[in-house]
C-alpha positions in Angstrom: -10.6 -8.3 -19.7 -8.1 -10.1 -21.9 -5.1 -11.3 -19.9 -2.6 -9.5 -22.0 -4.4 -6.1 -22.2 -2.3 -3.2 -21.1 -3.7 -0.7 -18.7 -4.0 1.9 -21.5 -6.1 -0.5 -23.6 -8.4 -1.2 -20.6 -8.7 2.5 -19.6 -9.6 3.4 -23.2 -12.4 0.7 -23.2 -13.8 2.1 -19.9 -13.7 5.6 -21.2 -15.6 4.5 -24.3 -18.4 3.2 -22.1 -17.3 -0.4 -21.3 -18.0 -0.1 -17.6 -17.3 -3.9 -17.0 -13.7 -3.5 -18.3 -12.9 -1.6 -15.0 -13.4 -4.9 -13.2 -10.2 -6.1 -14.9 -8.2 -3.2 -13.4 -9.6 -3.9 -10.0 -8.7 -7.6 -10.3 -5.2 -6.7 -11.5 -4.4 -4.3 -8.6 -6.6 -5.3 -5.7 -4.4 -7.9 -3.9 -1.2 -6.0 -4.0 -2.7 -2.7 -3.0 -4.8 -4.3 -0.3 -1.6 -5.6 1.3 -0.1 -2.1 1.2 -3.3 -0.5 2.7 -3.4 -3.2 5.4 0.2 -2.5 6.5 -0.4 1.3 6.4 -3.6 1.3 8.4 -3.2 -1.7 10.6 -6.5 -3.4 10.2 -8.6 -5.0 7.5 -11.7 -2.8 7.8 -9.7 0.5 7.4 -7.6 -1.0 4.6 -10.7 -2.2 2.7 -12.4 1.2 3.1 -9.3 3.0 1.8 -8.9 0.6 -1.1 -12.6 0.8 -2.2 -12.5 4.6 -1.9 -9.4 4.7 -4.1 -11.0 2.5 -6.8 -14.2 4.6 -6.7 -12.2 7.8 -7.0 -10.1 6.4 -9.8 -13.2 5.3 -11.7 -14.9 8.7 -11.3 -11.8 10.7 -12.4 -10.5 8.2 -15.0 -10.6 10.8 -17.8 -8.0 12.8 -15.8 -5.5 10.0 -15.8 -2.8 11.7 -17.9 -0.8 8.5 -18.7 -3.2 5.5 -18.9 -0.3 3.1 -19.5 0.7 4.0 -15.9 -2.8 3.6 -14.4 -1.4 1.4 -11.6 1.0 4.1 -10.4 -1.8 6.7 -10.7 -4.2 4.5 -8.7 -1.4 3.8 -6.1 -1.0 7.6 -5.6 -4.8 7.8 -4.9 -4.5 4.9 -2.4 -1.6 6.4 -0.6 -3.5 9.7 -0.2 -6.6 7.8 1.0 -4.6 5.9 3.5 -3.0 9.1 4.8 -6.5 10.8 5.1 -8.1 7.8 6.7 -5.2 7.4 9.1 -5.3 11.0 10.1 -9.0 11.0 10.5 -8.9 8.0 12.7 -6.2 9.6 14.7 -3.5 8.0 16.7 -5.9 5.8 18.6 -4.5 2.5 19.8 -5.2 -0.4 17.4 -5.5 -4.0 18.1 -3.6 -6.0 15.5 -5.9 -8.1 13.4 -4.3 -11.2 12.1 -5.3 -11.6 8.4 -4.1 -15.1 7.7 -5.1 -14.9 4.1 -2.9 -11.8 3.6 -0.1 -13.4 5.6 -0.2 -16.6 3.6 -0.6 -14.8 0.3 2.4 -12.6 1.1 4.6 -15.4 2.4 7.3 -14.8 -0.2 7.5 -11.1 0.7 7.7 -11.9 4.4 10.4 -14.5 4.9 9.8 -14.8 8.6 8.6 -18.3 9.2 6.5 -18.2 12.3 3.2 -16.5 12.5 4.1 -15.0 15.9 7.2 -13.3 14.4 5.2 -11.9 11.5 2.7 -10.5 14.1 5.6 -8.8 15.9 6.9 -7.3 12.7 3.4 -6.0 11.9 3.0 -4.6 15.4 6.4 -2.9 15.1 5.4 -1.4 11.7 2.3 0.1 13.4 4.4 1.8 16.0 6.4 3.7 13.3 5.4 7.3 12.4 3.1 7.3 9.4 5.6 8.9 7.1 8.3 6.4 8.1 6.0 3.4 7.7 4.9 4.6 4.3 8.5 5.1 3.1 9.5 1.7 4.5 6.6 -0.1 2.9 7.1 1.5 -0.5 10.8 0.7 -0.4 10.8 -2.9 1.0 7.3 -4.3 0.5 6.4 -2.6 -2.8 10.1 -2.7 -3.9 10.0 0.8 -5.4 13.1 2.8 -6.2 13.6 6.2 -4.5 12.8 8.1 -7.7 9.5 6.3 -8.1 8.7 6.8 -4.4 9.4 10.5 -4.8 7.1 10.8 -7.8 4.4 9.0 -6.0 4.6 10.8 -2.7 5.8 14.3 -3.8 8.6 14.0 -1.2 12.3 14.5 -2.1 14.6 11.5 -2.5 16.9 12.6 0.3 14.0 12.9 2.7 12.7 9.5 1.7 16.1 8.0 2.3 16.1 9.5 5.7 12.6 8.2 6.5 13.6 4.7 5.4 16.8 4.8 7.4 14.9 6.0 10.5 12.2 3.4 10.0 14.8 0.6 9.8 16.6 1.9 12.9 13.3 2.1 14.8 12.2 -1.4 13.6 15.6 -2.8 14.7 15.1 -1.3 18.1 11.5 -2.5 18.5 12.2 -6.0 17.2 15.4 -6.4 19.3 13.2 -5.8 22.4 11.0 -8.7 21.4 13.9 -10.9 20.2 16.1 -10.3 23.2 13.2 -10.9 25.6 
C-alpha cells in the first residue's frame, strides 16, 4: 500500500479484488486498536482475539462500509462490539494482569506515569471499572475522541457518555488514592 493512500482508495482496491491491499489497512490500524482492546479486555490473548475477529469481520463485510473514507471509524465500531461481546462471554471472572512491556513502552507518550509499577496500578484500576465506564474513559482519554464521535461510535447519548466518563474518573481517583496513600 502506498504510504499516502487514503482509506477510501485502499478499500476500493480491495473491493476490486486486490486482497493484499487489505494488509495496508491492518498495518495502519493494528497497533492503536490493539492498545484499546488490551485496555478493554485486560489481557493480551483476549485483545488479540477481539482484534483479529474485528479485522476478519471488516474484511468479509467491506462492501457494506458506507463511507470508505472513514474505514478506521467503521472498523473501530466493529472492534468495540467484539470487545463487548468477548468481555460478556468471558464473564466477570477475575483476571490476572498481564504486563505487556511492548505495549507499555509503545504507549509511553499516552501514559505519562514514569514507573512501570504505577502503570500497572493504573491498568489494574481500569480493569475494576464497569465495562461501560472503562469503554467511555478509554475512548475519551486514550483514543482522544470527542463526545459526539464517541456517541456515533457507541450509539450512546452524549450526556450518558459524559456521566460515564465522570463516574470512571471518580472511581479511578478512589482506587488509585488507595494505592497512592498506602
